[in-house]
LOSE-776824 format. One record per residue: residue number from 1; x, y, z of N, C-alpha, C in turn. Coordinates in nm, 4 decimals, m for minus. Layout:
% LOSE-776824
SITE   num        nc1        nc2        nc3       cac1       cac2       cac3        cc1        cc2        cc3
SITE   NUM          X          Y          Z          X          Y          Z          X          Y          Z
...
//
This chain:
% LOSE-776824
SITE   num        nc1        nc2        nc3       cac1       cac2       cac3        cc1        cc2        cc3
SITE     1     6.9785    17.3484    m1.3078     7.0810    17.2820    m1.3863     7.1535    17.3864    m1.4718
SITE     2     7.2848    17.3850    m1.4661     7.3637    17.4789    m1.5444     7.3754    17.4299    m1.6886
SITE     3     7.3538    17.5200    m1.7820     7.3625    17.4873    m1.9240     7.5088    17.4747    m1.9630
SITE     4     7.5440    17.3612    m2.0251     7.6796    17.3415    m2.0765     7.6953    17.4278    m2.2015
SITE     5     7.8101    17.4936    m2.2145     7.8301    17.5867    m2.3248     7.9333    17.5393    m2.4250
SITE     6     7.9118    17.5778    m2.5493     8.0147    17.5669    m2.6522     8.0998    17.6929    m2.6382
SITE     7     8.2295    17.6769    m2.6244     8.3136    17.7943    m2.6035     8.4263    17.8057    m2.7060
SITE     8     8.4740    17.6937    m2.7562     8.5884    17.6985    m2.8475     8.5452    17.7271    m2.9905
SITE     9     8.6275    17.8016    m3.0597     8.6004    17.8350    m3.1994     8.5854    17.7092    m3.2841
SITE    10     8.6694    17.6094    m3.2575     8.6641    17.4847    m3.3336     8.5287    17.4163    m3.3167
SITE    11     8.4707    17.4219    m3.1976     8.3385    17.3628    m3.1748     8.2312    17.4370    m3.2534
SITE    12     8.2371    17.5699    m3.2532     8.1411    17.6503    m3.3298     8.1515    17.6143    m3.4779
SITE    13     8.2732    17.6057    m3.5299     8.2927    17.5761    m3.6721     8.2448    17.4353    m3.7070
SITE    14     8.2670    17.3376    m3.6171     8.2216    17.2013    m3.6422     8.0694    17.1966    m3.6495
SITE    15     8.0026    17.2641    m3.5574     7.8563    17.2656    m3.5587     7.8061    17.3334    m3.6858
SITE    16     7.8677    17.4440    m3.7237     7.8238    17.5141    m3.8463     7.8410    17.4277    m3.9705
SITE    17     7.9516    17.3523    m3.9775     7.9784    17.2741    m4.0985     7.9021    17.1410    m4.1022
SITE    18     7.8839    17.0771    m3.9866     7.8218    16.9449    m3.9831     7.6731    16.9465    m3.9500
SITE    19     7.6250    17.0540    m3.8892     7.4887    17.0553    m3.8374     7.3828    17.0903    m3.9393
SITE    20     7.2579    17.0680    m3.8963     7.1409    17.1078    m3.9738     7.0919    17.2404    m3.9200
SITE    21     7.0607    17.3320    m4.0098     7.0173    17.4664    m3.9693     6.8675    17.4829    m3.9906
SITE    22     6.8089    17.5631    m3.9031     6.6685    17.6012    m3.9171     6.6571    17.7483    m3.8775
SITE    23     6.6056    17.8301    m3.9680     6.5960    17.9729    m3.9425     6.4557    18.0173    m3.9083
SITE    24     6.4472    18.1182    m3.8238     6.3225    18.1849    m3.7894     6.3494    18.3346    m3.7996
SITE    25     6.2469    18.4178    m3.7909     6.2730    18.5625    m3.7916     6.3538    18.6089    m3.6706
SITE    26     6.3509    18.5331    m3.5600     6.4201    18.5745    m3.4377     6.5631    18.5236    m3.4294
SITE    27     6.5891    18.4041    m3.4822     6.7207    18.3425    m3.4673     6.7366    18.2300    m3.5684
SITE    28     6.8595    18.1789    m3.5760     6.8906    18.0597    m3.6539     6.9468    17.9576    m3.5560
SITE    29     6.8997    17.8339    m3.5640     6.9538    17.7247    m3.4818     7.0258    17.6286    m3.5740
SITE    30     7.1472    17.5919    m3.5349     7.2215    17.4867    m3.6033     7.2439    17.3768    m3.5002
SITE    31     7.2017    17.2545    m3.5318     7.2127    17.1417    m3.4393     7.2981    17.0324    m3.5017
SITE    32     7.3964    16.9831    m3.4244     7.4848    16.8766    m3.4708     7.4960    16.7696    m3.3625
SITE    33     7.4978    16.6436    m3.4041     7.5157    16.5324    m3.3116     7.6634    16.5153    m3.2796
SITE    34     7.6887    16.4621    m3.1599     7.8237    16.4211    m3.1219     7.8104    16.2977    m3.0351
SITE    35     7.9221    16.2390    m2.9981     7.9191    16.1155    m2.9198     7.8947    16.1447    m2.7734
SITE    36     7.7733    16.1182    m2.7277     7.7380    16.1253    m2.5868     7.7624    16.2580    m2.5193
SITE    37     7.7512    16.2550    m2.3889     7.7716    16.3741    m2.3084     7.6487    16.4619    m2.3040
SITE    38     7.6488    16.5568    m2.2116     7.5339    16.6467    m2.2013     7.5259    16.7386    m2.3232
SITE    39     7.4069    16.7887    m2.3535     7.3965    16.8828    m2.4655     7.4734    17.0103    m2.4344
SITE    40     7.5291    17.0706    m2.5388     7.6024    17.1961    m2.5226     7.5393    17.3009    m2.6134
SITE    41     7.5409    17.4254    m2.5666     7.4764    17.5348    m2.6389     7.5757    17.6493    m2.6561
SITE    42     7.5856    17.7003    m2.7778     7.6654    17.8189    m2.8063     7.5722    17.9285    m2.8570
SITE    43     7.6034    18.0530    m2.8235     7.5194    18.1658    m2.8635     7.6066    18.2688    m2.9331
SITE    44     7.5576    18.3227    m3.0445     7.6322    18.4229    m3.1197     7.5375    18.5307    m3.1707
SITE    45     7.5913    18.6506    m3.1869     7.5171    18.7621    m3.2463     7.6149    18.8453    m3.3274
SITE    46     7.5886    18.8606    m3.4546     7.6761    18.9373    m3.5419     7.6460    19.0862    m3.5377
SITE    47     7.7274    19.1621    m3.6077     7.7119    19.3073    m3.6067     7.5840    19.3547    m3.6737
SITE    48     7.5211    19.2700    m3.7535     7.3927    19.3073    m3.8139     7.2851    19.3277    m3.7083
SITE    49     7.3003    19.2634    m3.5938     7.2018    19.2757    m3.4861     7.2047    19.4161    m3.4284
SITE    50     7.3212    19.4774    m3.4242     7.3335    19.6125    m3.3711     7.4671    19.6323    m3.3030
SITE    51     7.4738    19.7345    m3.2204     7.5957    19.7637    m3.1460     7.6174    19.6610    m3.0355
SITE    52     7.7225    19.6814    m2.9594     7.7596    19.5852    m2.8557     7.6470    19.5623    m2.7544
SITE    53     7.5797    19.6678    m2.7129     7.4725    19.6535    m2.6143     7.3567    19.5708    m2.6710
SITE    54     7.3205    19.5928    m2.7965     7.2123    19.5174    m2.8592     7.2523    19.3711    m2.8786
SITE    55     7.3775    19.3473    m2.9190     7.4232    19.2090    m2.9365     7.4226    19.1350    m2.8033
SITE    56     7.4681    19.2004    m2.6973     7.4676    19.1367    m2.5652     7.3252    19.1062    m2.5191
SITE    57     7.2329    19.1980    m2.5439     7.0931    19.1741    m2.5060     7.0354    19.0574    m2.5846
SITE    58     7.0654    19.0514    m2.7137     7.0156    18.9420    m2.7976     7.0680    18.8074    m2.7470
SITE    59     7.1952    18.8009    m2.7142     7.2524    18.6759    m2.6631     7.1929    18.6390    m2.5276
SITE    60     7.1706    18.7391    m2.4442     7.1096    18.7146    m2.3130     6.9678    18.6582    m2.3288
SITE    61     6.8907    18.7133    m2.4223     6.7553    18.6633    m2.4480     6.7577    18.5169    m2.4943
SITE    62     6.8518    18.4838    m2.5814     6.8606    18.3458    m2.6291     6.9032    18.2506    m2.5177
SITE    63     6.9979    18.2927    m2.4345     7.0407    18.2078    m2.3223     6.9256    18.1844    m2.2246
SITE    64     6.8510    18.2908    m2.1948     6.7365    18.2774    m2.1044     6.6259    18.1935    m2.1679
SITE    65     6.6133    18.2011    m2.2993     6.5113    18.1222    m2.3680     6.5408    17.9736    m2.3674
SITE    66     6.6674    17.9358    m2.3758     6.7026    17.7939    m2.3814     6.7083    17.7306    m2.2422
SITE    67     6.7273    17.8107    m2.1396     6.7448    17.7575    m2.0030     6.6309    17.6655    m1.9583
SITE    68     6.5019    17.7039    m1.9714     6.3959    17.6123    m1.9259     6.3819    17.4872    m2.0129
SITE    69     6.4361    17.4894    m2.1338     6.4248    17.3757    m2.2248     6.5421    17.2802    m2.2150
SITE    70     6.6496    17.3231    m2.1504     6.7749    17.2478    m2.1504     6.7576    17.1049    m2.0996
SITE    71     6.6812    17.0850    m1.9937     6.6632    16.9517    m1.9361     6.5923    16.8571    m2.0328
SITE    72     6.5181    16.9104    m2.1289     6.4439    16.8277    m2.2247     6.5256    16.7897    m2.3469
SITE    73     6.6400    16.8529    m2.3664     6.7225    16.8259    m2.4843     6.7912    16.6916    m2.4670
SITE    74     6.7853    16.6097    m2.5701     6.8472    16.4776    m2.5657     6.9994    16.4908    m2.5544
SITE    75     7.0643    16.3970    m2.4837     7.2108    16.4010    m2.4732     7.2763    16.3850    m2.6100
SITE    76     7.3962    16.4399    m2.6223     7.4728    16.4235    m2.7453     7.4473    16.5272    m2.8525
SITE    77     7.3816    16.6368    m2.8192     7.3553    16.7431    m2.9166     7.4412    16.8651    m2.8857
SITE    78     7.4928    16.9268    m2.9896     7.5553    17.0583    m2.9810     7.4651    17.1536    m3.0580
SITE    79     7.4250    17.2636    m2.9939     7.3362    17.3618    m3.0563     7.4066    17.4956    m3.0666
SITE    80     7.3905    17.5608    m3.1786     7.4408    17.6959    m3.1983     7.3201    17.7849    m3.2253
SITE    81     7.3002    17.8856    m3.1409     7.1901    17.9808    m3.1559     7.2485    18.1122    m3.2053
SITE    82     7.2062    18.1565    m3.3229     7.2556    18.2811    m3.3805     7.1415    18.3823    m3.3865
SITE    83     7.1600    18.4929    m3.3199     7.0550    18.5939    m3.3080     7.0346    18.6683    m3.4397
SITE    84     6.9112    18.7068    m3.4627     6.8758    18.7992    m3.5697     6.8192    18.9243    m3.5034
SITE    85     6.8160    19.0342    m3.5753     6.7748    19.1623    m3.5192     6.6375    19.1644    m3.4560
SITE    86     6.5438    19.0865    m3.5088     6.4064    19.0872    m3.4581     6.3964    19.0337    m3.3153
SITE    87     6.4965    18.9604    m3.2691     6.4905    18.9050    m3.1329     6.4873    19.0167    m3.0292
SITE    88     6.5379    19.1338    m3.0633     6.5414    19.2455    m2.9684     6.4017    19.2975    m2.9357
SITE    89     6.3051    19.2776    m3.0254     6.1679    19.3210    m2.9999     6.0833    19.2128    m2.9347
SITE    90     6.1358    19.0915    m2.9229     6.0589    18.9803    m2.8674     6.0756    18.9731    m2.7155
SITE    91     5.9742    18.9192    m2.6501     5.9835    18.8974    m2.5056     6.0553    18.7646    m2.4805
SITE    92     6.0972    18.7460    m2.3583     6.1646    18.6217    m2.3203     6.0726    18.5016    m2.3404
SITE    93     5.9455    18.5163    m2.3084     5.8489    18.4072    m2.3257     5.8313    18.3719    m2.4734
SITE    94     5.8301    18.4721    m2.5601     5.8177    18.4471    m2.7035     5.9395    18.3718    m2.7559
SITE    95     6.0580    18.4106    m2.7088     6.1813    18.3435    m2.7512     6.1794    18.1986    m2.7054
SITE    96     6.1405    18.1735    m2.5808     6.1348    18.0375    m2.5281     6.0351    17.9528    m2.6073
SITE    97     5.9183    18.0072    m2.6353     5.8165    17.9332    m2.7103     5.8655    17.8985    m2.8505
SITE    98     5.9303    17.9919    m2.9168     5.9798    17.9673    m3.0527     6.0931    17.8653    m3.0504
SITE    99     6.1828    17.8745    m2.9510     6.2899    17.7756    m2.9379     6.2315    17.6363    m2.9180
SITE   100     6.1318    17.6245    m2.8318     6.0666    17.4960    m2.8060     6.0077    17.4401    m2.9344
SITE   101     5.9376    17.5233    m3.0083     5.8744    17.4808    m3.1327     5.9783    17.4304    m3.2334
SITE   102     6.0859    17.5050    m3.2516     6.1871    17.4690    m3.3512     6.2649    17.3447    m3.3078
SITE   103     6.3004    17.3345    m3.1804     6.3754    17.2181    m3.1336     6.2926    17.0900    m3.1453
SITE   104     6.1612    17.0987    m3.1245     6.0756    16.9821    m3.1442     6.0691    16.9447    m3.2921
SITE   105     6.0613    17.0442    m3.3772     6.0566    17.0199    m3.5215     6.1856    16.9528    m3.5696
SITE   106     6.2987    16.9903    m3.5086     6.4282    16.9338    m3.5457     6.4554    16.8012    m3.4747
SITE   107     6.3619    16.7549    m3.3923     6.3733    16.6306    m3.3147     6.4891    16.6321    m3.2151
SITE   108     6.5229    16.7488    m3.1655     6.6230    16.7611    m3.0603     6.5550    16.7386    m2.9253
SITE   109     6.4292    16.7801    m2.9159     6.3451    16.7534    m2.7984     6.2380    16.6545    m2.8430
SITE   110     6.2227    16.5480    m2.7677     6.1219    16.4477    m2.8021     5.9826    16.5065    m2.7870
SITE   111     5.8887    16.4716    m2.8762     5.7533    16.5266    m2.8695     5.6806    16.4962    m2.7392
SITE   112     5.7074    16.3813    m2.6755     5.6361    16.3456    m2.5531     5.6994    16.4056    m2.4289
SITE   113     5.8124    16.4745    m2.4404     5.8763    16.5323    m2.3226     5.7989    16.6529    m2.2728
SITE   114     5.8388    16.7029    m2.1576     5.7721    16.8143    m2.0917     5.7566    16.9336    m2.1851
SITE   115     5.6421    16.9930    m2.1858     5.6147    17.1039    m2.2759     5.5918    17.2329    m2.1978
SITE   116     5.6417    17.3439    m2.2527     5.6192    17.4721    m2.1873     5.4776    17.5222    m2.2150
SITE   117     5.4094    17.4637    m2.3127     5.2752    17.5075    m2.3480     5.1750    17.4744    m2.2370
SITE   118     5.2077    17.3795    m2.1504     5.1170    17.3396    m2.0435     5.1355    17.4226    m1.9174
SITE   119     5.2119    17.5270    m1.9260     5.2316    17.6129    m1.8103     5.3406    17.5650    m1.7168
SITE   120     5.4403    17.4933    m1.7683     5.5485    17.4426    m1.6858     5.6489    17.5505    m1.6458
SITE   121     5.6361    17.6682    m1.7037     5.7279    17.7744    m1.6668     5.6849    17.8261    m1.5348
//
């Protein structure tokens, strides 16, 4: 399943202003509800993360981390994932596990839905 993306600046700004944020050492997630439709995900990395190559790697890690969880995300959510510098030292599995944990805490993924902790990867 292809992950639907947030691409427009206006969408990023709406999620930042209306959404609830949750920070971790690896990233910050901002989640905002909208009317129906598949969940959409936007990824960003600022210059604090590093140069262009480091920012691209950080965004790639976050995109790969959300991919196995995408099917479990409830419809009608817009998510913004903002990388922090520590994500560059994390493995893809660590990023996925942390994303799963935070999204469940934010009730974006239902607790009874498929879990990566059971070896579903």
